[in-house]
VOMARLO-504160 format. One record per residue: x, y, z of N, C-alpha, C, CB in turn; residue in three letters; residue number from 1. Coordinates in nm, 2 decimals, padded with zeros to 4 digits. Each point is the difference from the previous one (the first is absolute). Glycine has a CB too. Example, Ala and Ser with C-alpha at 12.3 -4.5 7.8 and 13.67 -1.06 7.14 Angstrom:
<atoms>
{atom {01.32, -00.57, 00.78}, {-00.09, 00.12, 00.00}, {00.09, 00.12, 00.00}, {-00.19, -00.12, 00.12}, ALA, 1}
{atom {00.15, 00.23, -00.19}, {00.09, 00.11, 00.00}, {-00.08, 00.11, 00.08}, {00.12, -00.06, -00.22}, SER, 2}
</atoms>
This chain:
<atoms>
{atom {06.67, 07.88, -05.84}, {-00.01, -00.16, -00.02}, {00.14, -00.03, 00.04}, {-00.18, -00.02, -00.21}, UNK, 1}
{atom {00.26, 00.07, 00.20}, {00.16, -00.03, 00.09}, {-00.06, -00.03, 00.13}, {00.18, 00.18, -00.13}, UNK, 2}
{atom {-00.24, -00.09, 00.22}, {00.00, 00.05, 00.14}, {-00.10, -00.10, 00.04}, {00.06, 00.26, -00.01}, UNK, 3}
{atom {-00.14, -00.33, -00.06}, {-00.11, -00.10, 00.03}, {00.05, -00.17, -00.01}, {-00.19, 00.21, -00.11}, UNK, 4}
{atom {00.29, -00.17, 00.02}, {00.09, -00.17, -00.01}, {00.08, 00.00, 00.09}, {00.01, -00.04, -00.22}, UNK, 5}
{atom {00.05, 00.17, 00.30}, {00.08, 00.01, 00.11}, {-00.08, -00.05, 00.12}, {00.13, 00.19, -00.11}, UNK, 6}
{atom {-00.23, -00.10, 00.13}, {-00.05, -00.03, 00.06}, {-00.08, -00.16, 00.06}, {00.05, 00.24, -00.08}, UNK, 7}
{atom {-00.06, -00.33, -00.05}, {-00.06, -00.15, -00.01}, {00.12, -00.08, 00.03}, {-00.20, 00.03, -00.20}, UNK, 8}
{atom {00.34, 00.05, 00.17}, {00.07, -00.07, 00.06}, {00.06, -00.01, 00.15}, {00.00, 00.01, -00.22}, UNK, 9}
{atom {-00.04, 00.11, 00.26}, {00.04, 00.00, 00.17}, {-00.11, -00.07, 00.06}, {00.11, 00.22, 00.01}, UNK, 10}
{atom {-00.24, -00.28, -00.07}, {-00.10, -00.04, 00.04}, {00.07, -00.15, 00.04}, {-00.19, 00.18, -00.14}, UNK, 11}
{atom {00.20, -00.22, 00.00}, {00.07, -00.16, 00.00}, {00.11, -00.02, 00.10}, {-00.05, -00.03, -00.24}, UNK, 12}
{atom {00.16, 00.11, 00.23}, {00.09, 00.02, 00.12}, {-00.07, -00.06, 00.13}, {00.10, 00.24, -00.10}, UNK, 13}
{atom {-00.18, -00.15, 00.14}, {-00.08, 00.03, 00.15}, {-00.06, -00.17, 00.00}, {-00.10, 00.33, -00.01}, UNK, 14}
{atom {00.02, -00.36, -00.12}, {-00.07, -00.16, 00.03}, {00.10, -00.10, 00.00}, {-00.22, 00.04, -00.12}, UNK, 15}
{atom {00.34, -00.03, 00.03}, {00.10, -00.11, 00.03}, {00.07, 00.00, 00.13}, {00.03, 00.00, -00.24}, UNK, 16}
{atom {00.02, 00.11, 00.30}, {00.01, -00.02, 00.14}, {-00.11, -00.09, 00.08}, {00.12, 00.22, -00.03}, UNK, 17}
{atom {-00.26, -00.18, 00.04}, {-00.06, -00.09, 00.03}, {-00.01, -00.13, -00.01}, {-00.05, 00.15, 00.01}, UNK, 18}
{atom {00.08, -00.16, -00.16}, {-00.06, -00.19, -00.02}, {00.16, -00.05, 00.05}, {-00.22, -00.04, -00.27}, UNK, 19}
{atom {00.32, 00.14, 00.25}, {00.11, -00.07, 00.02}, {00.03, -00.09, 00.13}, {00.06, 00.17, -00.13}, UNK, 20}
{atom {-00.15, -00.11, 00.23}, {00.05, -00.09, 00.13}, {-00.06, -00.15, -00.05}, {-00.02, 00.22, 00.22}, UNK, 21}
{atom {-00.10, -00.25, -00.27}, {-00.01, -00.11, -00.03}, {00.07, -00.05, -00.11}, {-00.19, 00.04, 00.10}, UNK, 22}
{atom {00.25, 00.03, -00.21}, {00.10, -00.08, -00.02}, {00.09, -00.08, 00.05}, {-00.06, 00.11, -00.10}, UNK, 23}
{atom {00.14, -00.01, 00.21}, {00.10, -00.03, 00.07}, {-00.03, -00.09, 00.09}, {00.09, 00.20, -00.04}, UNK, 24}
{atom {-00.19, -00.25, 00.10}, {-00.09, -00.11, 00.07}, {00.02, -00.12, -00.05}, {-00.16, 00.15, 00.03}, UNK, 25}
{atom {00.11, -00.15, -00.16}, {-00.02, -00.13, -00.09}, {00.12, -00.05, -00.05}, {-00.21, 00.07, -00.06}, UNK, 26}
{atom {00.32, 00.08, 00.01}, {00.12, -00.04, -00.01}, {00.10, -00.08, 00.07}, {-00.07, 00.16, -00.08}, UNK, 27}
{atom {00.05, -00.15, 00.20}, {00.09, -00.01, 00.16}, {-00.07, -00.14, -00.01}, {00.04, 00.27, 00.18}, UNK, 28}
{atom {-00.18, -00.31, -00.15}, {-00.05, -00.13, -00.01}, {00.07, -00.10, -00.08}, {-00.19, 00.11, 00.04}, UNK, 29}
{atom {00.18, -00.07, -00.19}, {00.04, -00.10, -00.09}, {00.15, -00.01, 00.02}, {-00.18, 00.05, -00.16}, UNK, 30}
{atom {00.27, 00.04, 00.16}, {00.13, -00.01, 00.03}, {00.04, -00.08, 00.14}, {00.02, 00.22, -00.14}, UNK, 31}
{atom {-00.08, -00.22, 00.22}, {00.01, -00.07, 00.17}, {-00.02, -00.09, 00.01}, {-00.04, 00.12, 00.10}, UNK, 32}
{atom {-00.11, -00.16, -00.13}, {-00.06, -00.11, 00.03}, {-00.01, -00.06, -00.15}, {-00.12, 00.09, 00.23}, UNK, 33}
{atom {00.01, -00.05, -00.33}, {-00.03, -00.09, -00.13}, {00.07, -00.06, -00.11}, {-00.15, 00.12, 00.04}, UNK, 34}
{atom {00.31, -00.02, -00.03}, {00.08, -00.08, -00.09}, {00.06, -00.13, 00.08}, {00.06, 00.23, -00.15}, UNK, 35}
{atom {-00.03, -00.19, 00.31}, {00.04, -00.10, 00.04}, {-00.07, -00.13, 00.04}, {00.12, 00.16, 00.05}, UNK, 36}
{atom {-00.26, -00.14, -00.06}, {-00.09, -00.13, -00.01}, {00.00, -00.09, -00.12}, {-00.14, 00.14, 00.14}, UNK, 37}
{atom {00.11, -00.05, -00.24}, {00.04, -00.03, -00.13}, {00.12, -00.10, -00.05}, {-00.09, 00.22, 00.00}, UNK, 38}
{atom {00.21, -00.14, 00.03}, {00.10, -00.09, 00.01}, {-00.02, -00.13, 00.05}, {00.11, 00.17, 00.01}, UNK, 39}
{atom {-00.17, -00.18, 00.15}, {00.02, -00.08, 00.04}, {-00.10, -00.14, -00.02}, {00.11, 00.19, 00.12}, UNK, 40}
{atom {-00.19, -00.17, -00.21}, {-00.10, -00.05, -00.06}, {00.06, -00.09, -00.14}, {-00.15, 00.20, 00.12}, UNK, 41}
{atom {00.28, -00.18, -00.15}, {00.04, -00.02, -00.15}, {00.01, -00.16, -00.02}, {00.13, 00.24, -00.01}, UNK, 42}
{atom {-00.06, -00.33, 00.16}, {00.04, -00.11, -00.02}, {-00.13, -00.05, 00.09}, {00.28, 00.01, -00.04}, UNK, 43}
{atom {-00.34, -00.07, -00.05}, {-00.14, -00.10, 00.06}, {00.04, -00.15, 00.05}, {-00.16, 00.12, -00.20}, UNK, 44}
{atom {00.09, -00.17, 00.29}, {00.03, -00.11, 00.03}, {-00.05, -00.10, -00.08}, {00.03, 00.09, 00.20}, UNK, 45}
{atom {00.05, -00.23, -00.17}, {-00.02, -00.13, -00.07}, {-00.13, -00.09, 00.04}, {00.25, 00.00, -00.01}, UNK, 46}
{atom {-00.32, 00.06, 00.12}, {-00.12, -00.08, -00.01}, {-00.12, 00.07, -00.01}, {00.10, -00.17, 00.12}, UNK, 47}
{atom {-00.20, 00.11, -00.14}, {-00.14, 00.05, -00.04}, {-00.04, 00.05, 00.14}, {-00.07, -00.18, -00.21}, UNK, 48}
{atom {00.08, 00.16, 00.31}, {-00.05, 00.02, 00.17}, {00.09, 00.14, 00.00}, {-00.03, -00.29, 00.16}, UNK, 49}
{atom {00.17, 00.28, -00.14}, {00.06, 00.15, 00.00}, {-00.04, 00.08, -00.14}, {00.24, -00.08, 00.16}, UNK, 50}
{atom {-00.25, 00.02, -00.26}, {-00.04, 00.12, -00.09}, {-00.17, 00.09, 00.01}, {00.18, -00.16, -00.17}, UNK, 51}
{atom {-00.25, 00.03, 00.25}, {-00.13, 00.10, 00.02}, {00.01, 00.07, 00.11}, {-00.14, -00.15, -00.09}, UNK, 52}
{atom {00.21, 00.13, 00.20}, {00.05, 00.09, 00.12}, {00.11, 00.13, -00.07}, {00.00, -00.23, 00.21}, UNK, 53}
{atom {00.06, 00.20, -00.30}, {00.05, 00.10, -00.05}, {-00.08, 00.15, -00.07}, {00.16, -00.22, -00.01}, UNK, 54}
{atom {-00.27, 00.13, -00.05}, {-00.12, 00.05, -00.09}, {-00.10, 00.11, 00.11}, {00.00, -00.28, -00.17}, UNK, 55}
{atom {-00.02, 00.20, 00.26}, {-00.11, 00.09, 00.09}, {00.09, 00.07, 00.07}, {-00.21, -00.15, 00.03}, UNK, 56}
{atom {00.34, 00.18, -00.04}, {00.11, 00.08, 00.11}, {-00.03, 00.12, -00.13}, {00.24, -00.20, 00.17}, UNK, 57}
{atom {-00.20, 00.19, -00.32}, {00.02, 00.11, -00.07}, {-00.14, 00.04, -00.02}, {00.23, -00.06, -00.12}, UNK, 58}
{atom {-00.33, -00.01, 00.10}, {-00.17, 00.05, -00.01}, {-00.01, 00.10, 00.13}, {-00.13, -00.27, -00.11}, UNK, 59}
{atom {00.17, 00.25, 00.23}, {-00.01, 00.12, 00.13}, {00.10, 00.13, -00.05}, {-00.02, -00.22, 00.22}, UNK, 60}
{atom {00.14, 00.20, -00.26}, {00.10, 00.05, -00.05}, {-00.03, 00.12, -00.10}, {00.10, -00.23, 00.05}, UNK, 61}
{atom {-00.21, 00.13, -00.17}, {-00.06, 00.05, -00.13}, {-00.10, 00.12, 00.06}, {00.02, -00.25, -00.16}, UNK, 62}
{atom {-00.06, 00.22, 00.25}, {-00.15, 00.10, 00.04}, {00.06, 00.12, 00.02}, {-00.16, -00.17, 00.13}, UNK, 63}
{atom {00.26, 00.15, -00.06}, {00.02, 00.15, 00.06}, {00.11, 00.07, -00.13}, {-00.02, -00.06, 00.31}, UNK, 64}
{atom {00.13, 00.00, -00.36}, {00.05, 00.05, -00.10}, {-00.07, 00.04, -00.11}, {00.13, -00.11, 00.10}, UNK, 65}
{atom {-00.25, 00.06, -00.13}, {-00.09, 00.04, -00.14}, {-00.09, 00.16, 00.05}, {-00.05, -00.32, -00.10}, UNK, 66}
{atom {00.05, 00.30, 00.26}, {-00.04, 00.13, 00.06}, {00.08, 00.14, 00.00}, {-00.11, -00.17, 00.13}, UNK, 67}
{atom {00.26, 00.14, -00.12}, {00.09, 00.08, -00.04}, {00.01, 00.04, -00.15}, {00.11, -00.11, 00.19}, UNK, 68}
{atom {-00.10, 00.02, -00.25}, {-00.04, 00.02, -00.18}, {-00.07, 00.07, -00.02}, {00.01, -00.17, -00.05}, UNK, 69}
{atom {-00.20, 00.18, 00.09}, {-00.08, 00.05, -00.02}, {00.03, 00.14, 00.05}, {-00.13, -00.20, -00.01}, UNK, 70}
{atom {00.16, 00.24, 00.12}, {00.06, 00.13, 00.06}, {00.06, 00.05, -00.06}, {00.01, -00.05, 00.16}, UNK, 71}
{atom {00.10, 00.00, -00.20}, {00.09, 00.07, -00.08}, {-00.01, 00.06, -00.14}, {00.09, -00.13, 00.13}, UNK, 72}
{atom {-00.21, 00.05, -00.20}, {-00.06, 00.02, -00.13}, {-00.08, 00.11, 00.03}, {00.00, -00.23, -00.09}, UNK, 73}
{atom {-00.10, 00.21, 00.21}, {-00.09, 00.13, -00.01}, {00.09, 00.12, 00.00}, {-00.20, -00.11, 00.13}, UNK, 74}
{atom {00.32, 00.14, -00.04}, {00.08, 00.11, 00.02}, {00.06, 00.05, -00.15}, {00.06, -00.09, 00.27}, UNK, 75}
{atom {-00.02, -00.04, -00.32}, {00.03, 00.06, -00.14}, {-00.10, 00.04, -00.12}, {00.18, -00.13, 00.06}, UNK, 76}
{atom {-00.32, 00.10, -00.03}, {-00.10, 00.04, -00.08}, {00.01, 00.18, 00.04}, {-00.15, -00.28, 00.01}, UNK, 77}
{atom {00.18, 00.30, 00.10}, {-00.07, 00.10, 00.03}, {00.11, 00.10, -00.04}, {-00.16, -00.11, 00.19}, UNK, 78}
{atom {00.26, 00.10, -00.27}, {00.14, 00.05, -00.04}, {00.00, -00.02, -00.17}, {00.13, -00.08, 00.26}, UNK, 79}
{atom {-00.24, 00.03, -00.32}, {-00.01, -00.01, -00.11}, {00.01, 00.12, -00.12}, {-00.09, -00.17, 00.13}, UNK, 80}
{atom {00.03, 00.26, -00.05}, {00.02, 00.17, -00.06}, {00.13, 00.02, -00.02}, {-00.18, 00.10, 00.12}, UNK, 81}
{atom {00.29, -00.16, -00.06}, {00.16, 00.05, -00.02}, {00.02, 00.01, -00.15}, {00.10, -00.12, 00.23}, UNK, 82}
{atom {-00.17, 00.04, -00.29}, {00.07, -00.03, -00.17}, {-00.03, 00.11, -00.07}, {-00.05, -00.24, -00.03}, UNK, 83}
{atom {-00.04, 00.35, 00.07}, {00.01, 00.11, -00.07}, {00.09, 00.12, 00.03}, {-00.20, -00.09, -00.02}, UNK, 84}
{atom {00.26, 00.06, 00.11}, {00.09, 00.12, 00.06}, {00.17, -00.07, -00.05}, {-00.20, 00.08, 00.26}, UNK, 85}
{atom {00.29, 00.01, -00.27}, {00.14, -00.05, -00.04}, {00.07, 00.14, 00.04}, {-00.05, -00.18, -00.22}, UNK, 86}
{atom {00.03, 00.27, 00.30}, {00.09, 00.10, 00.03}, {00.15, -00.05, 00.09}, {-00.23, 00.14, -00.01}, UNK, 87}
{atom {00.31, -00.08, 00.04}, {00.12, -00.04, 00.04}, {-00.05, 00.02, 00.15}, {00.17, 00.05, -00.20}, UNK, 88}
{atom {-00.28, -00.03, 00.28}, {-00.02, 00.03, 00.13}, {-00.06, -00.14, 00.05}, {-00.04, 00.26, -00.02}, UNK, 89}
{atom {-00.04, -00.28, -00.10}, {-00.08, -00.15, 00.04}, {00.09, -00.12, -00.04}, {-00.24, 00.10, -00.06}, UNK, 90}
{atom {00.36, -00.09, 00.02}, {00.05, -00.11, -00.09}, {00.05, -00.07, 00.11}, {00.05, 00.11, -00.22}, UNK, 91}
{atom {00.04, -00.07, 00.33}, {00.03, -00.11, 00.16}, {-00.14, -00.05, 00.06}, {00.22, 00.15, 00.10}, UNK, 92}
{atom {-00.34, -00.12, -00.13}, {-00.11, -00.07, 00.03}, {-00.06, -00.09, -00.06}, {-00.01, 00.14, 00.07}, UNK, 93}
{atom {00.01, -00.14, -00.22}, {00.00, -00.10, -00.11}, {00.10, -00.09, 00.07}, {-00.05, 00.14, -00.23}, UNK, 94}
{atom {00.15, -00.13, 00.20}, {00.13, -00.09, 00.07}, {-00.07, -00.11, 00.10}, {00.17, 00.22, 00.00}, UNK, 95}
{atom {-00.19, -00.13, 00.12}, {-00.04, -00.08, 00.10}, {-00.10, -00.09, -00.02}, {00.06, 00.15, 00.12}, UNK, 96}
{atom {-00.16, -00.12, -00.20}, {-00.15, -00.05, -00.04}, {00.06, -00.13, -00.07}, {-00.16, 00.25, -00.03}, UNK, 97}
{atom {00.24, -00.21, -00.09}, {00.02, -00.12, -00.04}, {00.06, -00.11, 00.04}, {-00.03, 00.11, -00.10}, UNK, 98}
{atom {00.15, -00.09, 00.19}, {00.06, -00.08, 00.09}, {-00.10, -00.07, 00.09}, {00.18, 00.15, -00.02}, UNK, 99}
{atom {-00.29, -00.08, 00.07}, {-00.11, -00.06, 00.10}, {-00.08, -00.14, -00.09}, {-00.03, 00.28, 00.13}, UNK, 100}
{atom {-00.01, -00.22, -00.28}, {-00.06, -00.06, -00.09}, {00.07, -00.12, -00.03}, {-00.10, 00.19, -00.06}, UNK, 101}
{atom {00.21, -00.17, 00.03}, {00.11, -00.13, -00.05}, {00.02, -00.11, 00.13}, {00.16, 00.19, -00.17}, UNK, 102}
{atom {-00.15, -00.15, 00.30}, {00.03, -00.09, 00.11}, {-00.13, -00.06, -00.01}, {00.16, 00.12, 00.17}, UNK, 103}
{atom {-00.29, -00.05, -00.15}, {-00.11, -00.05, 00.02}, {-00.05, -00.09, -00.13}, {-00.03, 00.21, 00.17}, UNK, 104}
{atom {00.04, -00.19, -00.28}, {00.01, -00.10, -00.14}, {00.04, -00.14, 00.03}, {00.08, 00.19, -00.14}, UNK, 105}
{atom {00.08, -00.15, 00.18}, {00.07, -00.09, -00.01}, {-00.02, -00.11, 00.11}, {00.14, 00.17, -00.11}, UNK, 106}
{atom {-00.19, -00.15, 00.22}, {-00.05, -00.07, 00.14}, {-00.13, -00.06, -00.03}, {00.11, 00.16, 00.16}, UNK, 107}
{atom {-00.19, -00.10, -00.24}, {-00.16, -00.06, 00.01}, {00.02, -00.09, -00.12}, {-00.18, 00.22, 00.10}, UNK, 108}
{atom {00.27, -00.22, -00.20}, {00.05, -00.11, -00.12}, {00.02, -00.11, 00.07}, {00.11, 00.16, -00.17}, UNK, 109}
{atom {00.05, -00.16, 00.27}, {00.04, -00.07, 00.07}, {-00.12, -00.08, 00.09}, {00.21, 00.14, -00.03}, UNK, 110}
{atom {-00.29, -00.08, 00.09}, {-00.12, -00.06, 00.09}, {-00.07, -00.10, -00.07}, {-00.03, 00.20, 00.13}, UNK, 111}
{atom {-00.05, -00.12, -00.28}, {-00.08, -00.08, -00.07}, {00.11, -00.16, -00.07}, {-00.19, 00.28, -00.05}, UNK, 112}
{atom {00.29, -00.21, 00.06}, {00.10, -00.13, -00.06}, {00.00, -00.12, 00.10}, {00.17, 00.17, -00.12}, UNK, 113}
{atom {-00.18, -00.14, 00.24}, {00.02, -00.12, 00.11}, {-00.12, -00.02, 00.02}, {00.19, 00.03, 00.12}, UNK, 114}
{atom {-00.33, 00.02, -00.14}, {-00.11, -00.04, 00.06}, {-00.03, -00.12, -00.12}, {-00.08, 00.25, 00.14}, UNK, 115}
{atom {00.09, -00.21, -00.28}, {00.00, -00.09, -00.09}, {00.10, -00.12, 00.01}, {-00.08, 00.20, -00.11}, UNK, 116}
{atom {00.19, -00.19, 00.13}, {00.12, -00.11, 00.00}, {-00.03, -00.09, 00.13}, {00.20, 00.18, -00.12}, UNK, 117}
{atom {-00.25, -00.14, 00.23}, {-00.05, -00.08, 00.12}, {-00.13, -00.06, -00.04}, {00.10, 00.14, 00.17}, UNK, 118}
{atom {-00.19, -00.08, -00.24}, {-00.12, -00.07, -00.03}, {00.04, -00.14, -00.12}, {-00.15, 00.27, 00.04}, UNK, 119}
{atom {00.17, -00.25, -00.11}, {00.04, -00.07, -00.11}, {00.11, -00.11, 00.04}, {-00.06, 00.21, -00.13}, UNK, 120}
{atom {00.14, -00.17, 00.25}, {00.11, -00.13, 00.07}, {-00.08, -00.09, 00.07}, {00.20, 00.14, 00.04}, UNK, 121}
{atom {-00.30, -00.05, 00.05}, {-00.11, -00.11, 00.09}, {-00.06, -00.08, -00.12}, {-00.09, 00.17, 00.21}, UNK, 122}
{atom {00.01, -00.11, -00.29}, {-00.09, -00.08, -00.10}, {00.08, -00.14, -00.11}, {-00.14, 00.27, 00.00}, UNK, 123}
{atom {00.32, -00.23, 00.04}, {00.06, -00.10, -00.07}, {00.01, -00.13, 00.11}, {00.14, 00.19, -00.16}, UNK, 124}
{atom {-00.09, -00.12, 00.25}, {00.00, -00.11, 00.13}, {-00.11, -00.09, 00.03}, {00.11, 00.17, 00.11}, UNK, 125}
{atom {-00.24, -00.08, -00.13}, {-00.12, -00.08, 00.03}, {-00.01, -00.11, -00.10}, {-00.13, 00.19, 00.10}, UNK, 126}
{atom {00.15, -00.13, -00.24}, {-00.03, -00.12, -00.12}, {00.10, -00.13, 00.03}, {-00.07, 00.21, -00.21}, UNK, 127}
{atom {00.21, -00.20, 00.27}, {00.06, -00.10, -00.03}, {-00.04, -00.05, 00.13}, {00.18, 00.06, -00.16}, UNK, 128}
{atom {-00.20, 00.00, 00.23}, {-00.03, -00.08, 00.15}, {-00.12, -00.10, -00.04}, {00.06, 00.22, 00.18}, UNK, 129}
{atom {-00.16, -00.18, -00.26}, {-00.09, -00.06, -00.04}, {00.03, -00.14, -00.11}, {-00.09, 00.23, 00.07}, UNK, 130}
{atom {00.16, -00.19, -00.17}, {00.08, -00.08, -00.07}, {00.07, -00.09, 00.10}, {00.02, 00.18, -00.19}, UNK, 131}
{atom {00.07, -00.12, 00.30}, {00.08, -00.15, 00.08}, {-00.12, -00.10, 00.05}, {00.21, 00.15, 00.12}, UNK, 132}
{atom {-00.31, -00.11, -00.05}, {-00.09, -00.06, 00.06}, {-00.06, -00.10, -00.11}, {-00.04, 00.20, 00.17}, UNK, 133}
{atom {00.03, -00.14, -00.26}, {-00.07, -00.09, -00.11}, {00.09, -00.10, -00.05}, {-00.13, 00.19, -00.07}, UNK, 134}
{atom {00.24, -00.22, 00.04}, {00.09, -00.07, 00.02}, {00.02, -00.09, 00.11}, {00.05, 00.14, -00.11}, UNK, 135}
{atom {-00.05, -00.07, 00.22}, {-00.01, -00.12, 00.11}, {-00.11, -00.08, 00.01}, {00.11, 00.12, 00.11}, UNK, 136}
{atom {-00.21, -00.06, -00.14}, {-00.13, -00.08, 00.00}, {00.01, -00.11, -00.10}, {-00.13, 00.19, 00.08}, UNK, 137}
{atom {00.17, -00.17, -00.21}, {00.01, -00.08, -00.10}, {00.09, -00.07, 00.06}, {-00.07, 00.13, -00.19}, UNK, 138}
{atom {00.18, -00.11, 00.23}, {00.10, -00.12, 00.07}, {-00.08, -00.10, 00.08}, {00.19, 00.15, 00.03}, UNK, 139}
{atom {-00.23, -00.11, 00.09}, {-00.10, -00.09, 00.08}, {-00.09, -00.05, -00.07}, {00.01, 00.12, 00.17}, UNK, 140}
{atom {-00.06, -00.09, -00.26}, {-00.10, -00.10, -00.05}, {00.07, -00.09, -00.12}, {-00.20, 00.18, 00.07}, UNK, 141}
{atom {00.28, -00.15, -00.13}, {00.08, -00.10, -00.07}, {00.07, -00.09, 00.09}, {00.03, 00.15, -00.17}, UNK, 142}
{atom {00.00, -00.14, 00.29}, {00.06, -00.09, 00.10}, {-00.11, -00.10, 00.06}, {00.19, 00.20, 00.06}, UNK, 143}
{atom {-00.34, -00.15, -00.07}, {-00.10, -00.07, 00.07}, {-00.03, -00.07, -00.09}, {-00.07, 00.14, 00.17}, UNK, 144}
</atoms>
């Protein structure tokens, strides 16, 4: 049994090394592109027109970012079996895996929050724009 468990651990290590390339690519993209783009979208413009432009740019970015999140999550699923192994030989790989998982979860959460924030801000600006137009129409009607 001990020999079988050791063989399984070695197979996991070999599998991890194959999947690690995907993790490295996703992690590198998150750090070098994803986070910078999200930070650039913190301050939204004050006009509806500029906000709609920012929303369009975010949607384009969101498609790419969501694909990286999906790829990272698929790679993590391949490593689900790590939960059953606790030997010292596997520990360093588990630490790396947890680091990738934490980074991916944090980025995907920030992406979701930005998506929601931009959508809600656009809806709010559209509402205020309609109210402003309604007030202007009412004022013109009163003047006539």
